[in-house]
N, CA, C and O atoms as CSV, one atom per row, in Angstrom:
chain,resi,resn,atom,element,x,y,z
A,1,UNK,N,N,-20.011,18.189,37.625
A,1,UNK,CA,C,-19.537,18.466,35.916
A,1,UNK,C,C,-18.204,17.736,35.589
A,1,UNK,O,O,-17.289,17.571,36.396
A,2,UNK,N,N,-18.216,17.396,34.526
A,2,UNK,CA,C,-16.979,16.415,33.843
A,2,UNK,C,C,-16.095,17.850,33.420
A,2,UNK,O,O,-16.310,19.057,33.527
A,3,UNK,N,N,-15.036,17.036,32.907
A,3,UNK,CA,C,-14.421,17.907,32.208
A,3,UNK,C,C,-14.757,18.174,30.971
A,3,UNK,O,O,-14.703,19.365,30.662
A,4,UNK,N,N,-15.052,17.509,30.259
A,4,UNK,CA,C,-15.861,17.825,28.639
A,4,UNK,C,C,-16.691,18.990,28.817
A,4,UNK,O,O,-16.713,19.829,27.916
A,5,UNK,N,N,-17.418,19.160,29.921
A,5,UNK,CA,C,-18.560,19.941,29.754
A,5,UNK,C,C,-17.800,21.338,29.710
A,5,UNK,O,O,-18.514,22.230,29.252
A,6,UNK,N,N,-16.708,21.681,30.025
A,6,UNK,CA,C,-15.884,22.558,30.258
A,6,UNK,C,C,-15.843,23.263,28.685
A,6,UNK,O,O,-15.732,24.474,28.494
A,7,UNK,N,N,-15.968,22.139,27.520
A,7,UNK,CA,C,-15.092,22.735,26.411
A,7,UNK,C,C,-16.380,22.274,25.344
A,7,UNK,O,O,-16.993,21.207,25.383
A,8,UNK,N,N,-16.578,23.341,24.445
A,8,UNK,CA,C,-17.822,22.645,23.455
A,8,UNK,C,C,-16.984,21.864,22.186
A,8,UNK,O,O,-15.811,22.041,21.858
A,9,UNK,N,N,-17.906,21.017,21.636
A,9,UNK,CA,C,-17.553,20.129,21.094
A,9,UNK,C,C,-18.223,20.602,19.561
A,9,UNK,O,O,-19.433,20.722,19.374
A,10,UNK,N,N,-17.238,20.824,18.594
A,10,UNK,CA,C,-17.602,21.668,17.546
A,10,UNK,C,C,-18.356,20.689,16.925
A,10,UNK,O,O,-18.460,19.574,17.437
A,11,UNK,N,N,-19.025,21.049,15.623
A,11,UNK,CA,C,-19.823,20.736,14.643
A,11,UNK,C,C,-19.022,19.882,14.000
A,11,UNK,O,O,-17.838,20.104,14.252
A,12,UNK,N,N,-19.196,19.044,13.312
A,12,UNK,CA,C,-18.732,18.096,12.115
A,12,UNK,C,C,-18.917,18.715,10.922
A,12,UNK,O,O,-18.023,18.692,10.076
A,13,UNK,N,N,-20.008,19.296,10.725
A,13,UNK,CA,C,-20.266,20.077,9.785
A,13,UNK,C,C,-18.992,20.588,8.493
A,13,UNK,O,O,-17.909,21.139,8.690
A,14,UNK,N,N,-19.481,20.255,7.480
A,14,UNK,CA,C,-18.253,20.484,6.488
A,14,UNK,C,C,-19.060,22.172,5.253
A,14,UNK,O,O,-18.510,23.133,4.717
A,15,UNK,N,N,-20.745,21.620,5.335
A,15,UNK,CA,C,-20.867,22.701,4.693
A,15,UNK,C,C,-21.690,22.151,3.674
A,15,UNK,O,O,-22.614,22.828,3.222
A,16,UNK,N,N,-21.508,21.221,3.339
A,16,UNK,CA,C,-21.790,19.893,2.052
A,16,UNK,C,C,-23.107,19.283,2.626
A,16,UNK,O,O,-23.009,18.108,2.979
A,17,UNK,N,N,-24.180,19.813,2.762
A,17,UNK,CA,C,-25.386,19.017,3.200
A,17,UNK,C,C,-26.264,18.539,2.137
A,17,UNK,O,O,-26.993,19.393,1.634
A,18,UNK,N,N,-26.329,17.527,1.761
A,18,UNK,CA,C,-26.690,16.406,0.940
A,18,UNK,C,C,-26.954,15.481,1.392
A,18,UNK,O,O,-25.913,14.945,1.774
A,19,UNK,N,N,-28.162,14.633,1.707
A,19,UNK,CA,C,-28.203,13.551,1.648
A,19,UNK,C,C,-27.775,11.964,1.011
A,19,UNK,O,O,-28.036,11.860,-0.188
A,20,UNK,N,N,-27.346,11.106,1.457
A,20,UNK,CA,C,-27.003,9.941,0.706
A,20,UNK,C,C,-28.461,9.313,0.756
A,20,UNK,O,O,-29.486,9.793,1.238
A,21,UNK,N,N,-28.238,8.006,0.069
A,21,UNK,CA,C,-29.168,6.896,-0.207
A,21,UNK,C,C,-30.048,6.317,1.344
A,21,UNK,O,O,-31.243,6.067,1.498
A,22,UNK,N,N,-28.686,6.232,2.510
A,22,UNK,CA,C,-29.065,5.690,3.330
A,22,UNK,C,C,-29.780,6.668,4.590
A,22,UNK,O,O,-30.171,6.174,5.648
A,23,UNK,N,N,-29.857,7.955,4.304
A,23,UNK,CA,C,-30.295,9.362,4.946
A,23,UNK,C,C,-29.182,10.013,5.823
A,23,UNK,O,O,-29.350,10.851,6.709
A,24,UNK,N,N,-27.798,9.359,5.321
A,24,UNK,CA,C,-26.677,10.207,6.360
A,24,UNK,C,C,-26.097,11.673,5.318
A,24,UNK,O,O,-26.109,11.525,4.096
A,25,UNK,N,N,-25.694,12.810,5.825
A,25,UNK,CA,C,-25.201,13.688,5.076
A,25,UNK,C,C,-23.943,13.622,4.612
A,25,UNK,O,O,-23.024,13.541,5.428
A,26,UNK,N,N,-23.709,13.642,3.379
A,26,UNK,CA,C,-22.666,13.453,2.611
A,26,UNK,C,C,-21.054,13.872,3.026
A,26,UNK,O,O,-19.950,13.427,2.715
A,27,UNK,N,N,-21.569,15.025,3.941
A,27,UNK,CA,C,-20.361,15.597,4.050
A,27,UNK,C,C,-19.765,15.690,5.665
A,27,UNK,O,O,-18.672,16.101,6.055
A,28,UNK,N,N,-21.021,15.096,6.506
A,28,UNK,CA,C,-20.338,15.123,7.888
A,28,UNK,C,C,-20.773,13.441,8.281
A,28,UNK,O,O,-20.223,12.836,9.201
A,29,UNK,N,N,-21.818,12.856,7.435
A,29,UNK,CA,C,-22.303,11.432,7.875
A,29,UNK,C,C,-22.772,11.406,9.098
A,29,UNK,O,O,-22.651,10.512,9.935
A,30,UNK,N,N,-23.491,12.755,9.204
A,30,UNK,CA,C,-24.436,12.521,10.599
A,30,UNK,C,C,-25.999,12.459,10.167
A,30,UNK,O,O,-26.306,12.977,9.093
A,31,UNK,N,N,-26.986,11.853,10.954
A,31,UNK,CA,C,-28.164,11.309,10.580
A,31,UNK,C,C,-29.030,12.759,10.722
A,31,UNK,O,O,-28.696,13.902,11.035
A,32,UNK,N,N,-29.889,12.338,10.459
A,32,UNK,CA,C,-30.992,13.937,10.147
A,32,UNK,C,C,-31.543,14.059,11.673
A,32,UNK,O,O,-32.114,15.133,11.863
A,33,UNK,N,N,-31.494,13.105,12.919
A,33,UNK,CA,C,-32.094,13.644,13.890
A,33,UNK,C,C,-30.589,14.047,14.599
A,33,UNK,O,O,-30.527,14.957,15.426
A,34,UNK,N,N,-29.517,13.352,14.229
A,34,UNK,CA,C,-28.106,13.761,15.416
A,34,UNK,C,C,-28.062,15.277,14.789
A,34,UNK,O,O,-27.707,16.076,15.656
A,35,UNK,N,N,-28.372,15.999,13.300
A,35,UNK,CA,C,-28.145,17.105,13.085
A,35,UNK,C,C,-29.199,18.110,13.341
A,35,UNK,O,O,-29.106,19.259,12.908
A,36,UNK,N,N,-30.293,17.649,14.106
A,36,UNK,CA,C,-31.363,18.299,14.227
A,36,UNK,C,C,-31.168,18.760,15.735
A,36,UNK,O,O,-31.219,19.897,16.204
A,37,UNK,N,N,-30.914,17.453,16.398
A,37,UNK,CA,C,-30.443,17.694,17.966
A,37,UNK,C,C,-28.995,18.200,18.505
A,37,UNK,O,O,-28.521,18.411,19.621
A,38,UNK,N,N,-28.559,18.283,17.268
A,38,UNK,CA,C,-27.008,18.853,17.877
A,38,UNK,C,C,-26.548,19.700,19.015
A,38,UNK,O,O,-25.728,19.542,19.919
A,39,UNK,N,N,-27.315,20.601,18.678
A,39,UNK,CA,C,-27.344,21.970,19.815
A,39,UNK,C,C,-27.529,21.485,21.564
A,39,UNK,O,O,-26.934,21.655,22.628
A,40,UNK,N,N,-28.923,20.691,20.974
A,40,UNK,CA,C,-29.280,19.883,22.673
A,40,UNK,C,C,-28.518,19.144,23.158
A,40,UNK,O,O,-28.554,19.171,24.389
A,41,UNK,N,N,-27.780,18.434,22.710
A,41,UNK,CA,C,-26.468,17.088,23.156
A,41,UNK,C,C,-25.505,17.598,23.831
A,41,UNK,O,O,-24.905,18.645,23.589
A,42,UNK,N,N,-25.280,16.563,25.035
A,42,UNK,CA,C,-24.461,16.798,25.918
A,42,UNK,C,C,-23.129,16.427,25.106
A,42,UNK,O,O,-23.165,15.800,24.047
A,43,UNK,N,N,-21.627,17.004,25.880
A,43,UNK,CA,C,-20.342,16.884,25.090
A,43,UNK,C,C,-20.054,15.215,24.930
A,43,UNK,O,O,-19.525,14.735,23.927
A,44,UNK,N,N,-20.416,14.570,25.882
A,44,UNK,CA,C,-20.274,13.032,25.963
A,44,UNK,C,C,-21.453,12.396,24.454
A,44,UNK,O,O,-21.240,11.473,23.669
A,45,UNK,N,N,-22.440,13.177,24.528
A,45,UNK,CA,C,-23.420,12.885,23.446
A,45,UNK,C,C,-22.659,13.033,21.628
A,45,UNK,O,O,-22.569,12.278,20.660
A,46,UNK,N,N,-22.312,14.225,21.899
A,46,UNK,CA,C,-21.493,14.835,20.742
A,46,UNK,C,C,-20.351,13.852,20.207
A,46,UNK,O,O,-20.182,13.282,19.129
A,47,UNK,N,N,-19.726,13.884,21.256
A,47,UNK,CA,C,-18.325,12.684,20.958
A,47,UNK,C,C,-18.436,11.410,20.216
A,47,UNK,O,O,-17.623,10.986,19.394
A,48,UNK,N,N,-19.720,10.752,20.663
A,48,UNK,CA,C,-20.153,9.754,20.498
A,48,UNK,C,C,-21.061,10.002,18.911
A,48,UNK,O,O,-20.608,9.508,17.878
A,49,UNK,N,N,-21.736,10.425,18.911
A,49,UNK,CA,C,-22.051,10.805,17.401
A,49,UNK,C,C,-20.493,11.224,16.371
A,49,UNK,O,O,-20.108,10.591,15.388
A,50,UNK,N,N,-20.112,11.939,16.725
A,50,UNK,CA,C,-18.541,11.764,16.004
A,50,UNK,C,C,-17.857,10.799,15.656
A,50,UNK,O,O,-17.152,10.817,14.647
A,51,UNK,N,N,-17.973,9.737,16.505
A,51,UNK,CA,C,-17.154,8.450,16.457
A,51,UNK,C,C,-18.083,7.717,15.623
A,51,UNK,O,O,-17.465,7.051,14.793
A,52,UNK,N,N,-19.617,7.565,15.518
A,52,UNK,CA,C,-20.278,7.026,14.830
A,52,UNK,C,C,-20.306,7.425,13.230
A,52,UNK,O,O,-20.461,6.608,12.322
A,53,UNK,N,N,-20.118,8.911,13.059
A,53,UNK,CA,C,-19.913,9.339,11.644
A,53,UNK,C,C,-18.358,8.770,10.946
A,53,UNK,O,O,-18.108,8.496,9.772
A,54,UNK,N,N,-17.383,8.718,12.275
A,54,UNK,CA,C,-16.077,8.197,11.783
A,54,UNK,C,C,-16.334,6.687,10.959
A,54,UNK,O,O,-15.805,6.379,9.891
A,55,UNK,N,N,-17.375,5.772,11.829
A,55,UNK,CA,C,-17.486,4.454,11.544
A,55,UNK,C,C,-18.235,4.786,10.069
A,55,UNK,O,O,-17.801,4.083,9.156
A,56,UNK,N,N,-19.021,5.500,9.786
A,56,UNK,CA,C,-20.044,5.771,8.903
A,56,UNK,C,C,-19.025,5.863,7.458
A,56,UNK,O,O,-19.129,5.202,6.425
A,57,UNK,N,N,-18.054,6.897,7.797
A,57,UNK,CA,C,-17.417,7.205,6.827
A,57,UNK,C,C,-16.558,6.209,6.506
A,57,UNK,O,O,-16.330,6.253,5.297
A,58,UNK,N,N,-15.986,5.338,7.042
A,58,UNK,CA,C,-15.208,4.191,6.891
A,58,UNK,C,C,-15.900,3.134,6.216
A,58,UNK,O,O,-15.475,2.505,5.247
A,59,UNK,N,N,-16.607,3.038,6.591
A,59,UNK,CA,C,-17.244,2.000,5.965
A,59,UNK,C,C,-17.903,2.012,4.571
A,59,UNK,O,O,-18.015,1.028,3.839
A,60,UNK,N,N,-18.370,3.402,4.278
A,60,UNK,CA,C,-18.358,4.048,2.936
A,60,UNK,C,C,-17.506,3.864,2.138
A,60,UNK,O,O,-17.734,3.354,1.041
A,61,UNK,N,N,-16.166,4.304,2.594
A,61,UNK,CA,C,-15.085,4.217,1.718
A,61,UNK,C,C,-14.355,2.707,1.581
A,61,UNK,O,O,-13.601,2.495,0.631
A,62,UNK,N,N,-14.608,1.739,2.525
A,62,UNK,CA,C,-14.515,0.643,2.170
A,62,UNK,C,C,-15.083,0.062,0.863
A,62,UNK,O,O,-14.609,-0.318,-0.207
A,63,UNK,N,N,-16.505,0.176,1.507
A,63,UNK,CA,C,-17.188,-0.195,0.008
A,63,UNK,C,C,-16.987,0.352,-1.454
A,63,UNK,O,O,-17.347,-0.317,-2.423
A,64,UNK,N,N,-16.455,1.474,-1.571
A,64,UNK,CA,C,-16.292,2.112,-2.695
A,64,UNK,C,C,-14.943,1.609,-3.075
A,64,UNK,O,O,-14.642,1.418,-4.253
A,65,UNK,N,N,-14.245,1.425,-2.222
A,65,UNK,CA,C,-12.511,1.048,-2.771
A,65,UNK,C,C,-13.408,-0.480,-3.196
A,65,UNK,O,O,-13.509,-0.653,-4.411
A,66,UNK,N,N,-13.986,-1.464,-2.386
A,66,UNK,CA,C,-14.311,-2.670,-3.142
A,66,UNK,C,C,-14.875,-2.784,-4.174
A,66,UNK,O,O,-14.780,-3.820,-4.832
A,67,UNK,N,N,-15.628,-1.700,-4.577
A,67,UNK,CA,C,-16.347,-1.941,-5.781
A,67,UNK,C,C,-15.373,-1.362,-6.776
A,67,UNK,O,O,-15.200,-1.978,-7.827
A,68,UNK,N,N,-14.773,-0.331,-6.570
A,68,UNK,CA,C,-13.664,-0.029,-7.665
A,68,UNK,C,C,-12.618,-1.340,-7.991
A,68,UNK,O,O,-12.373,-1.704,-9.141
A,69,UNK,N,N,-12.093,-1.932,-6.867
A,69,UNK,CA,C,-11.693,-3.356,-7.008
A,69,UNK,C,C,-12.088,-4.327,-7.812
A,69,UNK,O,O,-11.390,-5.101,-8.468
A,70,UNK,N,N,-13.467,-4.238,-7.716
A,70,UNK,CA,C,-14.390,-5.184,-8.752
A,70,UNK,C,C,-14.328,-4.968,-9.858
A,70,UNK,O,O,-14.036,-5.777,-10.739
A,71,UNK,N,N,-14.701,-3.387,-10.032
A,71,UNK,CA,C,-14.739,-2.936,-11.495
A,71,UNK,C,C,-13.447,-3.444,-12.220
A,71,UNK,O,O,-13.517,-4.227,-13.167
A,72,UNK,N,N,-12.255,-2.956,-11.728
A,72,UNK,CA,C,-11.102,-2.672,-12.375
A,72,UNK,C,C,-10.743,-4.371,-12.490
A,72,UNK,O,O,-9.926,-4.643,-13.371
A,73,UNK,N,N,-11.148,-5.244,-11.880
A,73,UNK,CA,C,-10.832,-6.760,-12.191
A,73,UNK,C,C,-11.899,-7.172,-13.455
A,73,UNK,O,O,-11.500,-8.021,-14.251
A,74,UNK,N,N,-13.128,-6.634,-13.631
A,74,UNK,CA,C,-13.891,-7.153,-14.298
A,74,UNK,C,C,-13.776,-6.388,-15.767
A,74,UNK,O,O,-14.391,-6.851,-16.728
A,75,UNK,N,N,-12.925,-5.146,-15.900
A,75,UNK,CA,C,-12.656,-4.582,-17.218
A,75,UNK,C,C,-11.509,-5.090,-17.518
A,75,UNK,O,O,-10.647,-5.353,-16.680
A,76,UNK,N,N,-11.405,-5.266,-18.710
A,76,UNK,CA,C,-9.815,-5.439,-19.086
A,76,UNK,C,C,-9.200,-4.086,-18.946
A,76,UNK,O,O,-9.803,-3.038,-18.713
A,77,UNK,N,N,-7.866,-4.259,-19.126
A,77,UNK,CA,C,-6.692,-3.022,-18.570
A,77,UNK,C,C,-6.586,-2.763,-20.221
A,77,UNK,O,O,-6.658,-3.661,-21.060
A,78,UNK,N,N,-6.423,-1.512,-20.469
A,78,UNK,CA,C,-6.098,-0.926,-21.851
A,78,UNK,C,C,-4.263,-0.876,-21.854
A,78,UNK,O,O,-3.555,-0.523,-20.910
A,79,UNK,N,N,-3.886,-1.269,-22.995
A,79,UNK,CA,C,-2.456,-1.134,-22.887
A,79,UNK,C,C,-2.086,0.034,-23.123
A,79,UNK,O,O,-2.776,0.634,-23.947
A,80,UNK,N,N,-1.389,0.472,-22.766
A,80,UNK,CA,C,-0.731,1.784,-22.762
A,80,UNK,C,C,-0.180,1.605,-24.499
A,80,UNK,O,O,0.069,0.550,-25.082
A,81,UNK,N,N,-0.107,2.924,-25.003
A,81,UNK,CA,C,0.342,2.881,-26.499
A,81,UNK,C,C,1.940,2.639,-26.563
A,81,UNK,O,O,2.436,2.209,-27.605
A,82,UNK,N,N,2.706,2.913,-25.477
A,82,UNK,CA,C,4.058,3.224,-25.984
A,82,UNK,C,C,4.715,1.694,-24.883
A,82,UNK,O,O,5.885,1.534,-24.534
A,83,UNK,N,N,3.666,0.883,-24.596
A,83,UNK,CA,C,4.703,-0.466,-23.937
A,83,UNK,C,C,5.490,-1.413,-24.890
A,83,UNK,O,O,6.503,-1.808,-24.311
A,84,UNK,N,N,5.395,-1.836,-25.955
A,84,UNK,CA,C,5.978,-2.208,-26.759
A,84,UNK,C,C,7.656,-1.633,-27.311
A,84,UNK,O,O,8.598,-2.225,-27.839
A,85,UNK,N,N,7.435,-0.199,-26.880
A,85,UNK,CA,C,8.311,0.663,-27.725
A,85,UNK,C,C,9.454,0.386,-25.941
A,85,UNK,O,O,10.612,0.045,-26.182
A,86,UNK,N,N,9.200,0.491,-24.851
A,86,UNK,CA,C,9.965,0.595,-23.310
A,86,UNK,C,C,10.521,-0.876,-23.636
A,86,UNK,O,O,11.746,-0.936,-23.745
A,87,UNK,N,N,9.896,-1.918,-23.787
A,87,UNK,CA,C,10.485,-3.208,-23.824
A,87,UNK,C,C,11.700,-3.470,-24.958
A,87,UNK,O,O,12.684,-4.183,-24.762
A,88,UNK,N,N,11.438,-2.821,-26.035
A,88,UNK,CA,C,12.409,-2.947,-27.053
A,88,UNK,C,C,13.619,-2.394,-26.667
A,88,UNK,O,O,14.737,-2.908,-26.709
A,89,UNK,N,N,13.225,-1.106,-26.220
A,89,UNK,CA,C,14.568,-0.469,-25.621
A,89,UNK,C,C,15.471,-1.007,-24.749
A,89,UNK,O,O,16.666,-0.769,-24.576
A,90,UNK,N,N,14.511,-1.972,-24.086
A,90,UNK,CA,C,15.567,-2.460,-22.703
A,90,UNK,C,C,16.839,-3.283,-23.234
A,90,UNK,O,O,17.679,-3.704,-22.438
């Protein structure tokens, strides 16, 4: 028996059970099979799933960030109403 077997690995569920377009939960980033079989997994398997979830989360956040950067670069920035006032006062 390994040391991990003494401690239960808590579920990463955050109560936001919706599936994204790739089939992963939007709350915890587990696949359907990972959610379904969670109770039957060993501690090692659960830890591996949590690591996969973190990788999925980071990949999605990078993609969102890149999309935001692209859209910001494509759309012209609106000038702030008082930009010229601040420049003339200094």
